[in-house]
TISELUM-301666 format. One record per residue (C-alpha): residue number from 1; residue in one letter; x, y, z. Coordinates in steps of 0.25 Angstrom, whole numbers, plus 2048, in hexadecimal, padded with zeros to 3 digits. Layout:
BEGIN
+-----+---+-----+-----+-----+
:   k : r :  c1 :  c2 :  c3 :
+-----+---+-----+-----+-----+
: NUM : A :   X :   Y :   Z :
...
+-----+---+-----+-----+-----+
//
This chain:
BEGIN
+-----+---+-----+-----+-----+
:   k : r :  c1 :  c2 :  c3 :
+-----+---+-----+-----+-----+
:   1 : V : 46A : 5D7 : D62 :
:   2 : V : 478 : 5D3 : D62 :
:   3 : G : 47B : 5C8 : D59 :
:   4 : G : 476 : 5C5 : D4B :
:   5 : G : 474 : 5B6 : D4A :
:   6 : V : 467 : 5B1 : D47 :
:   7 : T : 463 : 5B3 : D56 :
:   8 : G : 467 : 5C2 : D56 :
:   9 : V : 460 : 5C4 : D48 :
:  10 : V : 453 : 5BE : D4D :
:  11 : A : 454 : 5C5 : D5B :
:  12 : A : 456 : 5D3 : D54 :
:  13 : I : 44B : 5D0 : D4A :
:  14 : A : 441 : 5CC : D55 :
:  15 : A : 444 : 5D9 : D5D :
:  16 : A : 443 : 5E2 : D51 :
:  17 : R : 436 : 5DC : D4B :
:  18 : L : 42F : 5DF : D59 :
:  19 : G : 433 : 5ED : D58 :
:  20 : A : 441 : 5EF : D60 :
:  21 : K : 44C : 5F7 : D5A :
:  22 : T : 456 : 5EC : D58 :
:  23 : L : 465 : 5EB : D55 :
:  24 : L : 46C : 5DE : D50 :
:  25 : V : 47B : 5DE : D52 :
:  26 : N : 483 : 5D3 : D4B :
:  27 : N : 492 : 5D2 : D4A :
:  28 : R : 492 : 5CB : D3D :
:  29 : P : 48F : 5D0 : D2F :
:  30 : V : 484 : 5C6 : D2E :
:  31 : L : 478 : 5C1 : D36 :
:  32 : G : 476 : 5B3 : D3B :
:  33 : G : 481 : 5AF : D44 :
:  34 : V : 485 : 5A0 : D42 :
:  35 : S : 47A : 59F : D37 :
:  36 : S : 47F : 5AB : D2F :
:  37 : N : 486 : 5AB : D22 :
:  38 : E : 493 : 5AD : D29 :
:  39 : C : 492 : 5A0 : D31 :
:  40 : C : 487 : 598 : D29 :
:  41 : F : 483 : 58E : D34 :
:  42 : N : 475 : 590 : D2F :
:  43 : V : 477 : 595 : D21 :
:  44 : N : 46A : 59B : D1B :
:  45 : G : 463 : 598 : D28 :
:  46 : N : 460 : 58A : D24 :
:  47 : H : 465 : 584 : D31 :
:  48 : V : 460 : 58E : D3B :
:  49 : V : 45D : 583 : D45 :
:  50 : G : 455 : 582 : D51 :
:  51 : A : 449 : 57B : D58 :
:  52 : S : 443 : 574 : D4C :
:  53 : E : 450 : 56C : D48 :
:  54 : Y : 451 : 55D : D4B :
:  55 : V : 444 : 558 : D53 :
:  56 : N : 43C : 564 : D56 :
:  57 : R : 431 : 565 : D4B :
:  58 : N : 42A : 572 : D49 :
:  59 : A : 433 : 57A : D52 :
:  60 : R : 439 : 583 : D48 :
:  61 : E : 43B : 591 : D4D :
:  62 : T : 432 : 59C : D48 :
:  63 : G : 433 : 5AB : D49 :
:  64 : I : 43E : 5B4 : D43 :
:  65 : I : 448 : 5A8 : D41 :
:  66 : E : 43E : 5A1 : D38 :
:  67 : E : 43C : 5AE : D30 :
:  68 : L : 44B : 5AE : D2E :
:  69 : R : 44C : 59F : D2A :
:  70 : L : 440 : 5A0 : D20 :
:  71 : E : 446 : 5AC : D19 :
:  72 : A : 453 : 5A5 : D18 :
:  73 : R : 44D : 598 : D12 :
:  74 : F : 445 : 5A1 : D08 :
:  75 : L : 451 : 5A8 : D03 :
:  76 : E : 459 : 59B : D02 :
:  77 : A : 44E : 595 : CFA :
:  78 : N : 44F : 5A2 : CF1 :
:  79 : G : 45E : 5A1 : CEE :
:  80 : W : 465 : 5A8 : CFA :
:  81 : A : 470 : 5A1 : D01 :
:  82 : Q : 479 : 5A4 : D0D :
:  83 : H : 46E : 5AF : D11 :
:  84 : W : 46A : 5AC : D1F :
:  85 : S : 472 : 5B8 : D25 :
:  86 : M : 46C : 5C1 : D1B :
:  87 : V : 45E : 5BC : D1E :
:  88 : L : 461 : 5C0 : D2D :
:  89 : R : 466 : 5CE : D29 :
:  90 : D : 45A : 5D0 : D20 :
:  91 : F : 450 : 5CD : D2B :
:  92 : C : 458 : 5D7 : D34 :
:  93 : E : 458 : 5E2 : D2A :
:  94 : K : 449 : 5E1 : D28 :
:  95 : E : 446 : 5E4 : D36 :
:  96 : K : 444 : 5F4 : D38 :
:  97 : N : 447 : 5F3 : D47 :
:  98 : L : 454 : 5EB : D45 :
:  99 : I : 462 : 5F1 : D43 :
: 100 : L : 46D : 5E7 : D3E :
: 101 : L : 47C : 5E9 : D41 :
: 102 : L : 485 : 5DF : D3B :
: 103 : N : 494 : 5DE : D3D :
: 104 : T : 492 : 5E4 : D4A :
: 105 : E : 49A : 5DF : D56 :
: 106 : V : 495 : 5E2 : D64 :
: 107 : Y : 4A1 : 5E5 : D6D :
: 108 : A : 49C : 5EC : D79 :
: 109 : V : 490 : 5EB : D82 :
: 110 : E : 48C : 5F6 : D8D :
: 111 : T : 484 : 5F1 : D99 :
: 112 : E : 47E : 5F8 : DA5 :
: 113 : N : 476 : 5F2 : DB0 :
: 114 : Q : 475 : 5E4 : DAA :
: 115 : E : 470 : 5EA : D9C :
: 116 : I : 477 : 5EC : D8F :
: 117 : K : 477 : 5FA : D8C :
: 118 : S : 47E : 5FA : D7E :
: 119 : I : 487 : 5F3 : D75 :
: 120 : T : 492 : 5F8 : D6C :
: 121 : A : 495 : 5F1 : D5F :
: 122 : R : 49E : 5F4 : D53 :
: 123 : I : 499 : 5F3 : D45 :
: 124 : I : 4A6 : 5ED : D3F :
: 125 : N : 4A5 : 5F0 : D30 :
: 126 : S : 4A0 : 5FE : D33 :
: 127 : E : 4AA : 602 : D3E :
: 128 : T : 49E : 607 : D46 :
: 129 : T : 49B : 605 : D55 :
: 130 : V : 48D : 605 : D5A :
: 131 : K : 488 : 605 : D68 :
: 132 : I : 47A : 5FF : D6A :
: 133 : H : 470 : 602 : D75 :
: 134 : S : 464 : 5F9 : D77 :
: 135 : P : 45B : 5F5 : D83 :
: 136 : V : 45C : 5E7 : D7F :
: 137 : F : 467 : 5DE : D79 :
: 138 : I : 466 : 5D0 : D73 :
: 139 : D : 473 : 5C8 : D72 :
: 140 : C : 473 : 5BE : D67 :
: 141 : S : 482 : 5BE : D64 :
: 142 : G : 484 : 5B0 : D67 :
: 143 : D : 491 : 5B2 : D6F :
: 144 : S : 489 : 5BC : D78 :
: 145 : F : 493 : 5C8 : D77 :
: 146 : L : 488 : 5D2 : D7B :
: 147 : S : 484 : 5CA : D87 :
: 148 : F : 492 : 5C6 : D8B :
: 149 : S : 496 : 5D5 : D8A :
: 150 : A : 48A : 5D9 : D93 :
: 151 : K : 48E : 5CF : D9D :
: 152 : A : 482 : 5C6 : D9B :
: 153 : E : 483 : 5B9 : DA3 :
: 154 : Y : 487 : 5AE : D99 :
: 155 : R : 48C : 5A0 : D98 :
: 156 : M : 496 : 599 : D8F :
: 157 : G : 498 : 58A : D8F :
: 158 : R : 491 : 57E : D95 :
: 159 : E : 48A : 57C : DA2 :
: 160 : S : 48B : 570 : DAB :
: 161 : Q : 481 : 565 : DAB :
: 162 : K : 47C : 569 : DB9 :
: 163 : E : 47A : 578 : DB7 :
: 164 : F : 46D : 575 : DAF :
: 165 : G : 46C : 566 : DB0 :
: 166 : E : 46F : 565 : DA1 :
: 167 : S : 473 : 557 : D9D :
: 168 : L : 47A : 55B : D91 :
: 169 : A : 483 : 565 : D98 :
: 170 : P : 492 : 561 : D9D :
: 171 : E : 494 : 55D : DAB :
: 172 : K : 49C : 56A : DAD :
: 173 : A : 49A : 578 : DA8 :
: 174 : D : 4A5 : 57D : D9E :
: 175 : A : 4A8 : 587 : D93 :
: 176 : K : 4A6 : 57E : D87 :
: 177 : T : 49C : 582 : D7C :
: 178 : M : 497 : 57D : D6F :
: 179 : G : 4A1 : 581 : D64 :
: 180 : S : 4A1 : 58A : D58 :
: 181 : S : 4A0 : 585 : D49 :
: 182 : I : 4A4 : 58A : D3B :
: 183 : L : 49E : 586 : D2E :
: 184 : F : 4A3 : 586 : D20 :
: 185 : Q : 49C : 583 : D13 :
: 186 : A : 4A2 : 57A : D08 :
: 187 : M : 49E : 576 : CF9 :
: 188 : D : 4A1 : 56C : CEF :
: 189 : A : 4AA : 573 : CE4 :
: 190 : G : 4A7 : 568 : CDA :
: 191 : H : 4B6 : 564 : CD9 :
: 192 : P : 4C2 : 561 : CE3 :
: 193 : V : 4C6 : 56D : CEC :
: 194 : P : 4D3 : 56C : CF4 :
: 195 : F : 4D4 : 571 : D02 :
: 196 : K : 4E1 : 574 : D0A :
: 197 : A : 4DE : 576 : D19 :
: 198 : P : 4E5 : 582 : D20 :
: 199 : S : 4F1 : 57E : D29 :
: 200 : W : 4E9 : 582 : D35 :
: 201 : A : 4DD : 578 : D32 :
: 202 : Y : 4DA : 56E : D3C :
: 203 : K : 4DE : 560 : D38 :
: 204 : I : 4D3 : 555 : D36 :
: 205 : N : 4D9 : 548 : D34 :
: 206 : S : 4CD : 53F : D32 :
: 207 : D : 4BE : 53E : D34 :
: 208 : E : 4C1 : 539 : D42 :
: 209 : D : 4C5 : 547 : D46 :
: 210 : L : 4B7 : 54B : D43 :
: 211 : P : 4AE : 541 : D4A :
: 212 : Y : 49F : 542 : D48 :
: 213 : R : 4A1 : 54F : D3F :
: 214 : I : 49C : 54C : D31 :
: 215 : H : 4A3 : 554 : D27 :
: 216 : N : 49F : 54D : D1A :
: 217 : N : 497 : 559 : D15 :
: 218 : P : 49E : 566 : D15 :
: 219 : H : 494 : 56F : D0E :
: 220 : N : 490 : 577 : D1A :
: 221 : G : 49A : 575 : D24 :
: 222 : W : 499 : 56D : D31 :
: 223 : W : 492 : 572 : D3E :
: 224 : W : 49B : 569 : D46 :
: 225 : L : 4A7 : 571 : D42 :
: 226 : E : 4A7 : 577 : D50 :
: 227 : Y : 4B1 : 57B : D5B :
: 228 : G : 4B3 : 585 : D67 :
: 229 : G : 4AA : 57F : D71 :
: 230 : E : 4B6 : 57D : D7B :
: 231 : L : 4BB : 58B : D78 :
: 232 : D : 4B4 : 598 : D7A :
: 233 : T : 4AB : 59A : D6E :
: 234 : I : 4AB : 5A9 : D6F :
: 235 : A : 4BA : 5AC : D73 :
: 236 : D : 4C0 : 5A1 : D6B :
: 237 : N : 4B7 : 5A3 : D5F :
: 238 : E : 4C2 : 5A7 : D55 :
: 239 : Q : 4CA : 59B : D59 :
: 240 : I : 4BE : 592 : D58 :
: 241 : Y : 4BC : 597 : D4A :
: 242 : K : 4CA : 594 : D46 :
: 243 : T : 4CA : 586 : D4B :
: 244 : L : 4BD : 583 : D44 :
: 245 : L : 4C3 : 588 : D37 :
: 246 : S : 4CF : 580 : D39 :
: 247 : V : 4C6 : 573 : D3C :
: 248 : L : 4BE : 577 : D2F :
: 249 : Y : 4CA : 577 : D26 :
: 250 : G : 4CF : 56A : D2D :
: 251 : I : 4C2 : 563 : D2A :
: 252 : W : 4C1 : 568 : D1C :
: 253 : D : 4D0 : 563 : D19 :
: 254 : H : 4CC : 556 : D1F :
: 255 : I : 4BF : 554 : D16 :
: 256 : K : 4C7 : 559 : D0A :
: 257 : S : 4D2 : 550 : D0B :
: 258 : D : 4CA : 544 : D0E :
: 259 : P : 4C4 : 53E : D02 :
: 260 : G : 4B9 : 537 : D0A :
: 261 : H : 4B2 : 544 : D0D :
: 262 : N : 4B0 : 547 : CFE :
: 263 : A : 4B3 : 556 : D00 :
: 264 : D : 4BD : 558 : CF4 :
: 265 : N : 4B4 : 561 : CED :
: 266 : F : 4B0 : 569 : CF9 :
: 267 : V : 4B4 : 578 : CFC :
: 268 : I : 4B1 : 581 : D08 :
: 269 : Y : 4AC : 58E : D03 :
: 270 : W : 4A7 : 594 : D11 :
: 271 : V : 4AC : 594 : D1F :
: 272 : S : 4A5 : 59B : D2B :
: 273 : N : 4AD : 5A6 : D30 :
: 274 : M : 4A7 : 5A6 : D3E :
: 275 : T : 4A4 : 59B : D48 :
: 276 : G : 496 : 596 : D4B :
: 277 : K : 494 : 596 : D5A :
: 278 : R : 48B : 58D : D61 :
: 279 : E : 48E : 592 : D6F :
: 280 : S : 495 : 59D : D78 :
: 281 : R : 48E : 5A6 : D82 :
: 282 : R : 480 : 5A3 : D88 :
: 283 : I : 47A : 5AF : D8F :
: 284 : I : 473 : 5AC : D9C :
: 285 : G : 464 : 5B0 : D9D :
: 286 : D : 45A : 5AE : DA8 :
: 287 : Y : 459 : 5A0 : DA4 :
: 288 : I : 463 : 596 : D9E :
: 289 : L : 45C : 58B : D95 :
: 290 : N : 463 : 57E : D97 :
: 291 : Q : 462 : 56F : D92 :
: 292 : N : 456 : 56B : D9B :
: 293 : D : 44E : 577 : D96 :
: 294 : V : 450 : 573 : D88 :
: 295 : I : 44E : 564 : D8A :
: 296 : N : 442 : 565 : D93 :
: 297 : H : 43B : 570 : D8B :
: 298 : S : 43B : 579 : D97 :
: 299 : E : 42F : 583 : D95 :
: 300 : F : 432 : 592 : D98 :
: 301 : H : 428 : 59D : D9A :
: 302 : D : 431 : 5A6 : D92 :
: 303 : A : 434 : 59D : D86 :
: 304 : V : 437 : 5A5 : D7A :
: 305 : A : 43F : 59C : D71 :
: 306 : Y : 441 : 58D : D6F :
: 307 : G : 44B : 583 : D6A :
: 308 : G : 44C : 575 : D66 :
: 309 : W : 45A : 572 : D5F :
: 310 : P : 460 : 566 : D66 :
: 311 : I : 46A : 568 : D72 :
: 312 : D : 476 : 568 : D69 :
: 313 : I : 483 : 56B : D70 :
: 314 : H : 48F : 569 : D68 :
: 315 : P : 49C : 564 : D6F :
: 316 : P : 4A5 : 570 : D73 :
: 317 : E : 4B2 : 569 : D6C :
: 318 : G : 4AB : 56A : D5F :
: 319 : V : 4B2 : 565 : D52 :
: 320 : F : 4BD : 55F : D5B :
: 321 : G : 4B4 : 557 : D63 :
: 322 : K : 4B3 : 548 : D61 :
: 323 : S : 4A4 : 547 : D64 :
: 324 : H : 498 : 54A : D5B :
: 325 : P : 499 : 559 : D58 :
: 326 : G : 48A : 55C : D5A :
: 327 : S : 483 : 55B : D67 :
: 328 : S : 48B : 555 : D72 :
: 329 : P : 484 : 54F : D79 :
: 330 : P : 47A : 54B : D6E :
: 331 : F : 46E : 553 : D6A :
: 332 : L : 462 : 554 : D73 :
: 333 : F : 455 : 559 : D6C :
: 334 : P : 44E : 561 : D76 :
: 335 : G : 442 : 565 : D6D :
: 336 : V : 43C : 573 : D6E :
: 337 : Y : 440 : 57B : D7B :
: 338 : E : 43D : 589 : D80 :
: 339 : I : 447 : 594 : D82 :
: 340 : P : 443 : 59E : D8D :
: 341 : F : 445 : 5AD : D8B :
: 342 : R : 44D : 5AD : D98 :
: 343 : C : 458 : 5A7 : D8F :
: 344 : L : 458 : 5B3 : D86 :
: 345 : Y : 45D : 5BE : D8F :
: 346 : S : 469 : 5C1 : D98 :
: 347 : K : 468 : 5BE : DA6 :
: 348 : N : 470 : 5CA : DAB :
: 349 : I : 46F : 5D4 : D9F :
: 350 : N : 462 : 5DA : DA0 :
: 351 : N : 460 : 5DF : D91 :
: 352 : L : 467 : 5D3 : D8A :
: 353 : L : 460 : 5C8 : D82 :
: 354 : I : 467 : 5BC : D7C :
: 355 : A : 464 : 5B3 : D70 :
: 356 : G : 46B : 5A8 : D69 :
: 357 : R : 475 : 59E : D6D :
: 358 : N : 478 : 5A7 : D79 :
: 359 : I : 46B : 5A6 : D81 :
: 360 : S : 46A : 5A1 : D8F :
: 361 : V : 46B : 592 : D8E :
: 362 : S : 475 : 587 : D93 :
: 363 : H : 47F : 581 : D8A :
: 364 : I : 477 : 575 : D88 :
: 365 : A : 46A : 57D : D84 :
: 366 : L : 473 : 585 : D7A :
: 367 : G : 474 : 578 : D73 :
: 368 : T : 466 : 57A : D6E :
: 369 : T : 463 : 589 : D6F :
: 370 : R : 46F : 58D : D67 :
: 371 : V : 469 : 58B : D59 :
: 372 : T : 465 : 596 : D50 :
: 373 : A : 456 : 595 : D4F :
: 374 : T : 455 : 593 : D5E :
: 375 : C : 45E : 59F : D60 :
: 376 : A : 455 : 5A7 : D57 :
: 377 : L : 449 : 5A5 : D5F :
: 378 : C : 450 : 5AA : D6B :
: 379 : G : 454 : 5B6 : D63 :
: 380 : Q : 446 : 5B9 : D5F :
: 381 : A : 442 : 5B8 : D6E :
: 382 : A : 44D : 5C1 : D72 :
: 383 : G : 44A : 5CB : D67 :
: 384 : S : 43C : 5CC : D6B :
: 385 : A : 43F : 5CD : D7A :
: 386 : A : 448 : 5D8 : D77 :
: 387 : F : 43D : 5E0 : D70 :
: 388 : L : 434 : 5DD : D7D :
: 389 : A : 43F : 5E2 : D86 :
: 390 : V : 440 : 5EF : D7E :
: 391 : K : 431 : 5F0 : D7D :
: 392 : H : 42F : 5EE : D8C :
: 393 : K : 43C : 5F5 : D90 :
: 394 : T : 440 : 5E9 : D98 :
: 395 : S : 44B : 5DE : D99 :
: 396 : P : 44A : 5D0 : D92 :
: 397 : R : 448 : 5CA : D9F :
: 398 : E : 43C : 5D2 : DA2 :
: 399 : I : 437 : 5CE : D94 :
: 400 : G : 438 : 5C0 : D99 :
: 401 : N : 431 : 5C3 : DA6 :
: 402 : K : 426 : 5CC : DA2 :
: 403 : H : 424 : 5CC : D93 :
: 404 : I : 427 : 5BD : D8F :
: 405 : D : 419 : 5BB : D8A :
: 406 : E : 41B : 5C7 : D81 :
: 407 : L : 428 : 5C2 : D7C :
: 408 : K : 422 : 5B4 : D79 :
: 409 : Y : 416 : 5BA : D72 :
: 410 : I : 41F : 5C3 : D69 :
: 411 : L : 427 : 5B7 : D65 :
: 412 : A : 41A : 5B0 : D62 :
: 413 : E : 415 : 5BB : D59 :
: 414 : N : 422 : 5BB : D52 :
: 415 : D : 422 : 5AC : D4E :
: 416 : V : 42A : 5A6 : D59 :
: 417 : E : 422 : 59A : D5D :
: 418 : M : 426 : 594 : D6B :
: 419 : P : 423 : 586 : D6F :
: 420 : R : 418 : 584 : D79 :
: 421 : E : 414 : 592 : D79 :
: 422 : T : 406 : 598 : D76 :
: 423 : Y : 404 : 5A7 : D74 :
: 424 : K : 3F8 : 5AF : D77 :
: 425 : R : 3F7 : 5BE : D76 :
: 426 : T : 3EA : 5C7 : D75 :
: 427 : G : 3E9 : 5CD : D68 :
: 428 : N : 3F0 : 5C3 : D60 :
: 429 : L : 3E6 : 5BF : D55 :
: 430 : A : 3EE : 5B2 : D51 :
: 431 : F : 3E7 : 5AB : D5D :
: 432 : R : 3D9 : 5AE : D57 :
: 433 : A : 3DD : 5AD : D48 :
: 434 : G : 3D7 : 5A2 : D3F :
: 435 : V : 3DF : 59A : D34 :
: 436 : T : 3D8 : 595 : D28 :
: 437 : A : 3DE : 58F : D1B :
: 438 : S : 3D9 : 58C : D0D :
+-----+---+-----+-----+-----+
//
């Protein structure tokens, strides 16, 4: 498994628990991706959002992601703080079949006959190079470096309306995406604290420069501090971060110098040192989930995950836009929809599974599938499918063609409850068990 965000962690744990010898490779020192202690978009796991937000009652995701959330909440109630990444590491370290490699950057991929044979990675702090061979790989790296290097088919940008008949898509296809964000944390020091912006800070002249962007509560930063959708969120990542930092200092200078913002006593004590990306490459599978599938609740024989977050598409111009920084056009609430297994493996690389914001969906569908808990369900399905691919010595596609019922049942046995699904299997005593209570 390449990529140690929440999705990669869940995928690796799922495969390891089922009995597959599993390696999790992450290029950061901690686990969690945008929800990690480095980025803090979902600090302490409190905001690992998914299908149950807003209007979908009783749709909360179960399985491994729920184990992680409950453990994080328990620790938080018992005095731990900023501990989400450590919870993820603890769960990985407890799995006897799972080897964890942090600070490890994959930089070379060897392929043969449309299969990945090995990957080469550098353990940065140890000055060690490792070559990793495996019958099955899962790309949970977000930007999909593994898939891209293996020449898996992918897309980046927005499809036209006519390709899938998506009403929310632009008339013409383009390379624009949702942007990236950085967060900061601030505190009330109890006394006035001066602030001098660096010379390269972006100048904010008045609140009119920030339309629709509420900035009167600076404690945990602002999700709308977003930029880069009109650039390349991979190639231009460092420039995007630099621009976001410039805008952050400019906004902070603005609220500190304007008495109406009541920020005299506030001081920033932490700024994310990495961007939180919403979108980059999307790998093409045997099916591309689109807006109509989401809105119309298309039923799939190979459904292995579900979502329910609104179709939430941020404008590519980000903080420099004049429209609302959230969903543009406005939110659509799809209810609970299915994600087929055909979206979780590569169309042209035979031993490659994918999970996270890089699954096979259109730009519009990504507006809902990209959130953490939905990605985690895809991760558990991908990790379970990887185990079956090893067990049956076959490809992910053949798991979908010949063993999809087995995959579904494994997910059910491991606490992943799918909408509109019933499970029957000879020998399962749960179907004949009785329940009594005092």
